[in-house]
N, C-alpha and C positions, 0 to 999 in steps of 0.2 A: 504494500500500500504506500502511495506517495505521501510525502510529508504534508503537502497542502490538503490532501483528502483526509488524512488522519486528523488534522487540525479542524477541518470542517465538522467531522463527526464528533470530536471532543467538544467543540463549541455548542453543537446542538444538544449534547448531553448536559453541558454546564448551564445552558439557557433553560432547559427543561427542569433542572434542579434548582433554578433560581440563583445560581452563583454569578451569572453574567447577565447583564441587561441586553435584550434583543437588539437595541439600537446600536450597540457597540460591535455587533458581529461583522458587519461589512468593513469597518475600519481596521479591526484586528486581522482579517483575512488579507486586506490590501497591504498592511504593513508587513505581514509574514511573507507575502508573495515577492516583496522587494528585497528580501534578505536571502543571501546565498544559503543553499542547503548543505548538508553534511554527507559524508560518504556512507553508503549502505552496501551490504553484500550483494543485493540485487543490482544496484546501480553499477558497482564495480564489475560484476559479472557481465552486465550488458556491454560495458565499454571494452572489456577484454575480448568479448565475442566479436564486437565490431572490428577490433584490431585484427583478429584472426581472419575475418571475412575479407577485410581489405587486403591482407597478405595473400589470401587465396586468389582473389581477383587479379592482383598484380602478377602472381606466379603464372596464372593461366594465360593472361595476355602476353607476358614475356615469352612463354613457351611457344606461342603461335605468332610472335611478332614478325618474324621474317616472312611468313606466308601471307600476311595481311597487307592489303594495299594501304598507302599512306592515309588516304581519306578515311578509310574504315578505322585505322588506328586512332586518329584524332576523334572520330565520332564516338568510338567506344569510351575513350577516356572522358570526353566532355559530357556525354550523356550520363555516365556513371557519377561524375562529379556533381552535376546539377541535380541529379536524382537524390544523391545523398544529402545535399544542402536543402533541397526542397522538402525531403522527408523529415529533416531535422526541424524545419519551421512548422510543419504540420504536427509533428509530435509535441512540440511546445504548445501549439494552439490547443491540442487535445489534453493538455495538462499531464503529459508523460515526459518529465524532464530527463529521466535516465535514458530512455530511448533516443530523445532528442540530442543529448550530449554524445551518445554513441555514434549517431549518424553524422553529427557535426565533426567529430573526430575522424570518421571515415572520409568525409569530404575533404578535410584538411590533408589527410594522407594521400588521397587521390590527386590533389593539387600538386603535391610534390612529385607524385608518379608522372603526372603530365609533363612537368618540367624535365625530369630525367629522361623520359622516353622520347620527348621532343629533341633533346640534346643528342640522344642516341640515333634518332632518325636522320638528323642532319650532320652527324659526326662532329658535334661541338664539344670540345674537351678543354679548350684553353681557359674557359671561365667557369669551370665546374663548381668552384667554391661560391661564385656569385649566384649560382642556382640554389644553393642552400640558403643564402641570404634572402632571395626572392621567396623561397618556400616559407622561411620564418616570418617574413612580412605578411605574406598571404594568410598564414595561420593566425597571425595576430589580428588581421582584419576580420577574419571569421569569428575569432573569440570576442572581439569588441562588438560586432554586429549582433551576436545572438542574445546575451553574452554567455560564454562557456568557460568554466575554469579548466576542464581537461584540455581543451584546445589551447588555452592560454599557456598551460604548462608545456604542451608540445611546442609552442612558439618559443618559449624560453629555452627549452632543450635544443631546438634547432639553432637558435642564436648562439648558444654556447658551443655547439659543434662547429658552426661557421668560424667563430673566434679561434678555436683550436686549429682548424684546418688552415686558416689564414696565417696564424702564427708559425705553423710548421712549414709553410710554403716559402722556399728560399727566394722566390721572385717578388715577394711582397715586402713592404716596410716592416721593421722590427715591431712596430706598435700599430694596432688597428684602431684608429680614432673613430671610425664609423660605428664601432660597437657601442659607444657611450650613448648616442641618441636612441639607439634601439633598446638598450638596457633601461634608460630612463622612462621611455614610453611603456615598455612592458611592466616596469615596476609600478608606474602610476596606476595601471589597470589591475595589477595584482593587489594593490592596496584597496582599490575600489571594489573588487570582487572578493576580497578577503581570501585569496588563494595562498595557503601556506606552502603547498608543494611548489608553486611557482616562485615564491619567495626563497625557498631553499635552493632551487636551481639558479636563481639570480645571484644568491650569495656565493655559490661555488664558482659561477662564471666571473663574478667580480674579482675573486681571488686570482683567477687565471690572468685577467687583464692587468691587475696590479703587478703581478709577477713580470709581465712583459713591459709594463711601464717603468719599473725599477731597472730592468735590464737595459732599456733604452736610455734612461738617464745616466747609468753608469758606463755605457758603451761596451757592455759585455756581449760578445758575439755568440758564445756558446751557453754557458751556465753561470749561475750565481756563484762565482768562485772567490769572492772577496768578502770579508766580514762586514765592511761598510754597506754593501748592497743588501745583505741579509738584515742588518739592523735597520736600514732605511725602510725596507719592506715592513719590518715589525713595527716601526714608529708610525708609518702611514696607516697600517691596520689598526693600531692602538688609537690613533686620532679618530679614525672612522668609527671605531667601536664607541668611543665617548660621544661623538656627534650623534650617532644613531640612538644611543641611550638617552641623550637629551631630547631628541625628536620623539622618542617613545613617551617621555614625560609630558610632552606637548600634545599627545594624543595621536601621533602618526602610527597607524596600524602596521603590523608586521615588521616594525623596526628591529624588534628583539631578535628575530630570526636571522636577518642579515648581519646584525651586530655580533651574533655568536659565531658566524662564519668568519668574520674579520678577527674576532678574538682568537679563534683557532689558528688563523693564519699568522697572527702576531706571535703566538706561543711557539708554533713550529719554526718560524723564522728565527726567533731568539735562540731556540735550542740548536738550530743548525749553524748559527753564526760562529759558535766556538770551534767548529771543525775547519773553518776557513781562515782562522787567524794565522796559521803557519804558512799559508799561501799568499799573504798580503804582499803587494808589490810597492815599490817606491813611486811616489807621485801619482798614485791612482785615486787619492781621496779628495783632490781639489774640487771636483764638481759635486761631491756628496756633502761637503761641510755646510753650505748654505741651505740645502734641502733638509738635512738632518736637523739643523738648528731651528728651522722654520717649524718642523714637526714637533720638536720639543716645546717650543713656545705655544704652539696650538694646543698641545696636550695640557699644558699648564692652564691656559685660558678655559678650556672645556672642563677641566677638573674644578676650577674655581666656580664656574657656572653651575655645575652639578652640586657643589657644596652649598652655594647660595640658595638653590632650590630645595635643599634639605634631603636630597637623594644620596649624598655622599658625606661621610664623616670627615671633619677637618683633617684628622691624621692621615686618612687615605688620600684625600685631595692633595696633601703635601707630599706624600710618599710616591704617588704615581709619577709626577714630573721628575722627581729626583731619580727614580729608577730609569726613566727614559733618558735623562741626562747622563747617568752613569753608563748605561748601555751604549749610548752614542760615543762617550769618551773611550770606552773599551774598544769600540769598533775602529776608531781612527788612530788609536795609540800605536798599533803595529806599523803604521806608515812612518811614524816619527821616532819610534823606539824599536827598531828591528832587532836589537840585541836582547830585548826583554821578552821575546816571544813565549818562552816557557812559562815565565811568571804571569804573563797576561792570560795564557790558557788556563792556569790555575785560578786566577781571579775571575775569569769568565765562568768557570765551572761553579765556583762559590756563588756568583751572582745568579746563576740559573737556579741553584738550590734555594737561595733566599727568595727569588721570585716565585718559585713553586710553593714554598711555605706560606708566603703572603697570600697567594691565591687560595690556598686551602683554608687559611684563617678567615679570609673574606667570604668564602663559601659557607661558613657556619651561620652567616646571617640569613634571615628569612628572604626567600626569593633569589638567593645567590648560589643555588645548588649547582648550576652549570659551571660557574666559575670555580667552585671547589672541586668538582669532578675533573675539570680540565687541569687544574693545578696538581691534583693527585697523579694524573697520567704523566704530566711533565716531570714530577718528582721521581716516579718509578723509572721513566726513560733515562733521566740523568743518572740515577743510581746504577742502572745497568751499564751505562756508558762508562762511568768511573770504574766500576768493577772490571769490565773487560779491558780497560786501558791500563789499569794500575796493578791488578791482582791476577794471580795465576793459580797458586796452589790452593788446596782445600782449606788449609789452616789460615791462609790470608783471607779467603772468602768468609770463613767463620768470623774472623776478627773484624772484617769490614761490616758485615751485617750486625754483629754484636754492638759495635760502636754506634752505627746508625740507629739501631733500635733503641739503645739507651738514650741517645740524644733526642730522638723523637718523643720518647716517654717523658723525659725531663721537660721538654718544651710543652707537652700536653699538660703535665701537672702544674707547671707555672701558669699556663693559660687558665686552667680551672680555678686556681687560687685567686687569680686576678678577677675572674668572673664572679666568684663568691663574694669577694670584698666589694665589688661594684654593686652587686645585688643587695648586700647588707647595708651599704650606704644609702641606696635608693629606698630601702624599707624604713630606715631610720628617718629619712627626710619626709616620707609620706605619713609617718605615725605622729 
């Protein structure tokens, strides 16, 4: 049973029971109709079935493509495309959204098939990545016109695929600027339709684009092989995380999803930066200093803004910019102190441990479980790295884990005592 139909039956029951006034029935149904629905097993099965039907149709046409005249080829694709989209409109008119979304998704898939098969017919291969972009834009148009969250998610997935293909193409620039307007438009409609799946896809794609952006800024031709690039990526992701957290406080929907992707990117980049310290080269940090300092200042401003809104404690608002500044200093230090590489690697490892512990402590607060879990993963990863790099025998392993366990237990006991003292002071103040 559809969500709208169930609401109609429930309203009739509530009206008959005297719980809802009859004059409010139409307004309630109109408001519910304008809100996006949730996933259901029947709806998901319908969409998956539509995907399989689309694949079956594509396979059948592809198998007989060589024997079909060109006019018949285009006729088959176009008729199937418009039949799917027309059927989607009729399904929505009959208040069957699950079937409507399934047909709309089929239509968007057939649009991509039309592009690919047309390119095959005329032997067009030079602009194959552009075909993916056109497919993404077409799917976005279908998602907006209906509107349809599954088709919007398909559009976001296609946009991410286009970004990856263009990035891997040696004939294209190192950075794909055209992805930004596509991302912004898709994000705007993801917020409007409240599509969490689309927001997750956009968050992952944004991380890929930021990776290419930092490579472009640093002039790295192959990989991020310098600590400054890793830390710059971490700083950009951290600033984006704070900005989106501030936007969430202002009521921007789905900001938390993208901010978590950026937070994950910041943590991964900070962890990987320590591996690149030994490969730092002379004179390679000149272009990264202004960008890194700009990010540190921006992180400080955003932290203060969140503190003023009451969402961040003053101690945390002060600690975050200091961590960013310390990380930036460690990133550029190898370029100016090449003889201190070993010591800087140790300092970087200690900084990662401290960063992970701070995240775990912050995760103990209400609503910060993701931060705490991510900090725990970072702590475990760093512990395994230190173990594999410094220890070999079983006795060394036992000593390492013993000292680490005792240190963590001591920190936990100290934190619990501080929490008890704070609770006692609050109780005395309220009594």
